C-alpha beads as a LAMMPS data file, in Angstrom:
LAMMPS data file: protein, C-alpha beads

171 atoms
170 bonds

1 atom types
1 bond types

-500.0 500.0 xlo xhi
-500.0 500.0 ylo yhi
-500.0 500.0 zlo zhi

Masses

1 110.0

Atoms # bond

1 1 1 304.217 253.704 42.734
2 1 1 303.805 257.151 41.259
3 1 1 306.658 259.559 40.630
4 1 1 305.671 261.945 43.432
5 1 1 305.679 259.176 46.053
6 1 1 309.046 257.908 44.789
7 1 1 310.528 261.408 45.042
8 1 1 309.159 261.786 48.576
9 1 1 310.700 258.493 49.707
10 1 1 314.019 259.418 48.089
11 1 1 313.990 262.852 49.778
12 1 1 313.281 261.325 53.197
13 1 1 316.016 258.739 52.668
14 1 1 318.493 261.420 51.640
15 1 1 317.733 263.594 54.664
16 1 1 317.915 260.606 57.006
17 1 1 321.288 259.728 55.476
18 1 1 322.535 263.301 55.925
19 1 1 321.431 263.251 59.563
20 1 1 323.239 259.932 60.094
21 1 1 326.411 261.306 58.532
22 1 1 326.183 264.363 60.786
23 1 1 325.706 262.079 63.814
24 1 1 328.798 260.102 62.863
25 1 1 330.901 263.209 62.212
26 1 1 329.830 264.517 65.604
27 1 1 331.286 261.404 67.238
28 1 1 334.654 262.299 65.712
29 1 1 334.679 265.879 67.020
30 1 1 335.717 266.181 70.656
31 1 1 333.887 268.866 72.612
32 1 1 336.711 270.222 74.791
33 1 1 334.623 271.527 77.681
34 1 1 334.894 268.458 79.897
35 1 1 331.174 268.143 80.568
36 1 1 329.683 264.699 79.918
37 1 1 326.792 264.511 77.496
38 1 1 327.368 267.850 75.786
39 1 1 327.424 267.514 72.002
40 1 1 327.188 269.928 69.102
41 1 1 323.907 268.519 67.784
42 1 1 324.985 268.594 64.140
43 1 1 322.243 266.179 63.067
44 1 1 319.701 268.689 64.332
45 1 1 320.684 270.953 61.446
46 1 1 318.991 268.436 59.160
47 1 1 315.982 268.165 61.476
48 1 1 315.465 271.936 61.698
49 1 1 315.833 272.179 57.924
50 1 1 313.298 269.340 57.520
51 1 1 310.859 271.060 59.864
52 1 1 310.860 274.095 57.571
53 1 1 311.208 272.300 54.241
54 1 1 308.890 269.313 54.667
55 1 1 305.522 268.493 56.134
56 1 1 305.676 267.967 59.926
57 1 1 305.038 264.214 59.640
58 1 1 307.924 263.856 57.194
59 1 1 310.295 265.835 59.411
60 1 1 309.193 263.723 62.383
61 1 1 309.890 260.535 60.393
62 1 1 313.397 261.722 59.482
63 1 1 314.057 262.534 63.135
64 1 1 312.801 259.150 64.341
65 1 1 314.753 257.186 61.752
66 1 1 317.900 259.148 62.572
67 1 1 317.578 258.336 66.272
68 1 1 316.922 254.637 65.742
69 1 1 319.542 254.087 63.052
70 1 1 322.294 256.107 64.740
71 1 1 321.540 254.358 68.028
72 1 1 321.877 250.920 66.470
73 1 1 324.890 251.881 64.351
74 1 1 326.889 254.055 66.749
75 1 1 325.437 253.461 70.203
76 1 1 323.216 251.169 72.227
77 1 1 319.674 250.852 73.558
78 1 1 320.398 253.254 76.403
79 1 1 321.548 255.877 73.919
80 1 1 318.356 255.346 71.919
81 1 1 316.221 255.895 75.036
82 1 1 317.926 259.168 75.928
83 1 1 318.024 260.346 72.322
84 1 1 314.346 259.565 71.755
85 1 1 313.330 261.495 74.857
86 1 1 315.357 264.512 73.813
87 1 1 314.311 264.323 70.179
88 1 1 310.597 263.956 70.916
89 1 1 310.457 266.890 73.318
90 1 1 312.686 268.953 71.052
91 1 1 310.594 268.254 67.970
92 1 1 307.356 269.047 69.789
93 1 1 308.713 272.376 71.070
94 1 1 310.197 273.323 67.694
95 1 1 306.993 272.413 65.867
96 1 1 304.871 274.485 68.257
97 1 1 307.296 277.429 68.133
98 1 1 307.373 277.353 64.335
99 1 1 303.608 276.979 64.072
100 1 1 303.029 279.959 66.378
101 1 1 304.751 282.227 63.872
102 1 1 306.336 284.181 66.723
103 1 1 309.859 282.786 66.308
104 1 1 312.534 282.934 63.644
105 1 1 314.340 279.774 62.586
106 1 1 316.981 280.685 65.174
107 1 1 314.365 280.965 67.929
108 1 1 312.850 277.646 66.903
109 1 1 316.277 276.008 66.994
110 1 1 317.021 277.541 70.411
111 1 1 313.785 276.057 71.759
112 1 1 314.756 272.694 70.303
113 1 1 318.252 272.744 71.786
114 1 1 316.984 273.484 75.279
115 1 1 314.057 271.044 75.044
116 1 1 316.341 268.252 73.851
117 1 1 318.520 268.573 76.927
118 1 1 315.504 268.850 79.238
119 1 1 314.076 265.639 77.763
120 1 1 317.329 263.786 78.294
121 1 1 317.688 265.135 81.828
122 1 1 314.168 263.978 82.728
123 1 1 314.893 260.470 81.453
124 1 1 318.181 260.379 83.369
125 1 1 316.351 261.389 86.544
126 1 1 313.827 258.576 86.010
127 1 1 316.362 255.908 85.055
128 1 1 318.818 256.746 87.824
129 1 1 316.050 257.554 90.316
130 1 1 317.834 260.687 91.425
131 1 1 316.423 264.167 91.670
132 1 1 319.959 265.416 92.346
133 1 1 320.564 265.394 88.601
134 1 1 318.506 268.578 88.460
135 1 1 321.700 270.390 89.521
136 1 1 323.111 269.443 86.122
137 1 1 320.209 271.340 84.532
138 1 1 321.802 274.796 84.239
139 1 1 324.812 273.351 82.416
140 1 1 322.556 271.462 80.016
141 1 1 320.323 274.493 79.480
142 1 1 323.321 276.655 78.643
143 1 1 324.723 274.056 76.248
144 1 1 321.263 273.695 74.657
145 1 1 321.106 277.447 74.116
146 1 1 324.576 277.551 72.576
147 1 1 324.071 274.582 70.261
148 1 1 320.534 275.693 69.393
149 1 1 321.861 279.118 68.436
150 1 1 324.630 277.608 66.297
151 1 1 322.278 275.211 64.499
152 1 1 319.700 277.971 63.981
153 1 1 322.235 280.340 62.439
154 1 1 323.620 277.658 60.130
155 1 1 320.105 276.612 59.065
156 1 1 319.135 280.224 58.345
157 1 1 322.276 280.701 56.258
158 1 1 321.628 277.503 54.285
159 1 1 318.171 278.799 53.424
160 1 1 319.571 282.206 52.467
161 1 1 322.422 280.935 50.316
162 1 1 321.227 277.726 48.659
163 1 1 318.991 278.359 45.639
164 1 1 315.588 276.712 45.763
165 1 1 315.291 276.534 49.554
166 1 1 312.624 278.628 51.199
167 1 1 311.639 278.873 54.829
168 1 1 307.975 277.977 55.176
169 1 1 306.542 280.284 57.816
170 1 1 303.680 278.122 59.116
171 1 1 301.836 274.912 58.302

Bonds

1 1 1 2
2 1 2 3
3 1 3 4
4 1 4 5
5 1 5 6
6 1 6 7
7 1 7 8
8 1 8 9
9 1 9 10
10 1 10 11
11 1 11 12
12 1 12 13
13 1 13 14
14 1 14 15
15 1 15 16
16 1 16 17
17 1 17 18
18 1 18 19
19 1 19 20
20 1 20 21
21 1 21 22
22 1 22 23
23 1 23 24
24 1 24 25
25 1 25 26
26 1 26 27
27 1 27 28
28 1 28 29
29 1 29 30
30 1 30 31
31 1 31 32
32 1 32 33
33 1 33 34
34 1 34 35
35 1 35 36
36 1 36 37
37 1 37 38
38 1 38 39
39 1 39 40
40 1 40 41
41 1 41 42
42 1 42 43
43 1 43 44
44 1 44 45
45 1 45 46
46 1 46 47
47 1 47 48
48 1 48 49
49 1 49 50
50 1 50 51
51 1 51 52
52 1 52 53
53 1 53 54
54 1 54 55
55 1 55 56
56 1 56 57
57 1 57 58
58 1 58 59
59 1 59 60
60 1 60 61
61 1 61 62
62 1 62 63
63 1 63 64
64 1 64 65
65 1 65 66
66 1 66 67
67 1 67 68
68 1 68 69
69 1 69 70
70 1 70 71
71 1 71 72
72 1 72 73
73 1 73 74
74 1 74 75
75 1 75 76
76 1 76 77
77 1 77 78
78 1 78 79
79 1 79 80
80 1 80 81
81 1 81 82
82 1 82 83
83 1 83 84
84 1 84 85
85 1 85 86
86 1 86 87
87 1 87 88
88 1 88 89
89 1 89 90
90 1 90 91
91 1 91 92
92 1 92 93
93 1 93 94
94 1 94 95
95 1 95 96
96 1 96 97
97 1 97 98
98 1 98 99
99 1 99 100
100 1 100 101
101 1 101 102
102 1 102 103
103 1 103 104
104 1 104 105
105 1 105 106
106 1 106 107
107 1 107 108
108 1 108 109
109 1 109 110
110 1 110 111
111 1 111 112
112 1 112 113
113 1 113 114
114 1 114 115
115 1 115 116
116 1 116 117
117 1 117 118
118 1 118 119
119 1 119 120
120 1 120 121
121 1 121 122
122 1 122 123
123 1 123 124
124 1 124 125
125 1 125 126
126 1 126 127
127 1 127 128
128 1 128 129
129 1 129 130
130 1 130 131
131 1 131 132
132 1 132 133
133 1 133 134
134 1 134 135
135 1 135 136
136 1 136 137
137 1 137 138
138 1 138 139
139 1 139 140
140 1 140 141
141 1 141 142
142 1 142 143
143 1 143 144
144 1 144 145
145 1 145 146
146 1 146 147
147 1 147 148
148 1 148 149
149 1 149 150
150 1 150 151
151 1 151 152
152 1 152 153
153 1 153 154
154 1 154 155
155 1 155 156
156 1 156 157
157 1 157 158
158 1 158 159
159 1 159 160
160 1 160 161
161 1 161 162
162 1 162 163
163 1 163 164
164 1 164 165
165 1 165 166
166 1 166 167
167 1 167 168
168 1 168 169
169 1 169 170
170 1 170 171
């Protein structure tokens, strides 16, 4: 194996590990708003960073590994199903927003936060066979906006303050 491939594998492993640590830390932080399912989305900081710092396929791989590993380590199959739905829709929306060039890293993260919650809500509606869950939508959209904004701001500041990191505008 050549040096470049080894470095790539190590980088992906490191980012996956950081995302797993963020997922675990998030489990330890109570969100005191009393609304089930609302989380800070700390692991998405790593995913947004990866989307700007890596090739799309690499960022997608980090996201997928994070979902599967955190689900098996800290959750269950149901959690994996909901997380995959949210992560896939979120990643797709963030990728398209980034690729368009019309959004800042904060805008891309906002799109991801909202899309993640929409993906999870759609799966919940299918699994529970209830359209009434749509009434939970506004709460999830608001929480997606708030967490997306937070993650976007933190990601932007990491890129501004850490030497060697650059935001790649488009693919």
